[in-house]
N, C-alpha and C positions, 0 to 999 in steps of 0.2 A: 668660496668656490674655488678648490685647488684644482687647476688643469690637469688631464691628464700629459703626460713626461714622455718624451720618446724612449725608445728602451732598443737598447744598445748588443746584439746577438753576436757572440764570441766563439769560439771553442775553447775547453778547457784544455787545462794540458794532458786528459785520460781521454781526450777526444770527446766528451760529452758536450753539448749546445749549452751556453749558459746565456740567460739575458740579465745587463745590469741595465738597474735605472738612473737615473741621472744622481739619486742617493747614494751609491755605490753599492748597496745590495744586490747578489746576485740572486738567479733562482734556476736550476737545472729543470732542463726538459723533463724532465720525467716526474719532476715536482705538478711541472703542468696535465701532463697526462693523467695523475692521480687524482688531481685536482675535476679534472673534466670525468674519470671512469666515477668516480664518486658522486659528483651532477649526474650522472646518467643512471647508476643507481637509485639514488635519493627519487628520479623523478619518474624509474621504474616502479619502485616500493608506492608510490602517491599512484600512481594511473590503478596498479591495481589493489589499493586500498581502494581508492573510486568505483573498481567495479566492484569489489564486494558488496561494498556497502549501499553502491546499487541493487542489487542482487537481493540484498538481505532485505531492502525496502517491501523491491515487488514481492517478494516472499509472503512480506506481512504484507502488504493490502490485496495476495491473492489469498489469504487466511480471512482477510477479515470479508473478503468478497463473500468468500462460503461459506461463515456464520450467519451474514445478511441473507445469501439464501435460503438456510435450513430455516433460516427464525420465519424467512415469509412462507415459504414451504407448509410450514406448524400455523400461521396463522389463517391460509389457506383453506386447512384442513379443520381447523376451528373454526370458522366460518361455514365451510360450506356443513361442517355439523349443526351447527345453531340453524340453520337455513333449512335443514330436514326438520328437526325436531319442530323450528316455527310451524314448516310446510303442516307436518303432523298433525299440532296444536291445531290452525285452522283448519284442518280434514277433521277431528274429533268435533272445536267446536260448531263447525255446519253439523254434523249430524245429529249430536245433542242439539241445536235451534230446532232442525225437523222434527227431531223427535218430539220438542213441547210441543211446538204448534202442531204436532200428531193431537195429543195430549190434553192440549187446549181447548183443539177442536171437537175432542170427544167430548169434554167437561161442557162444552158447548149446546153439544144437542143431549147431552143429559139431564143440563140446569133446567126445571120445571118454570124460573122466574125470568129468564130470556125466551 
């Protein structure tokens, strides 16, 4: 692994600070500023993208929750209707049974063999 080498800062002939590395390459200060600005813009874009993705996921979860609530309400309505139908059928069956008992009692009174 190559170790970091010291940088020698000097002023150029036009008054711009330059960094000279041990290998002899020279980088002007404005290049460093452009690199830093690009990094800030890239980080800002990532942050905005992350936030939008988060909002999209939340919206999807809200839609799913709403759909589940509607399904639950529909199932409750269906169950209530079936309970009402069952109660009505039970009442009809009870009435039929009472009527059958009355007819059986009357038949017992009328039947000469009993």
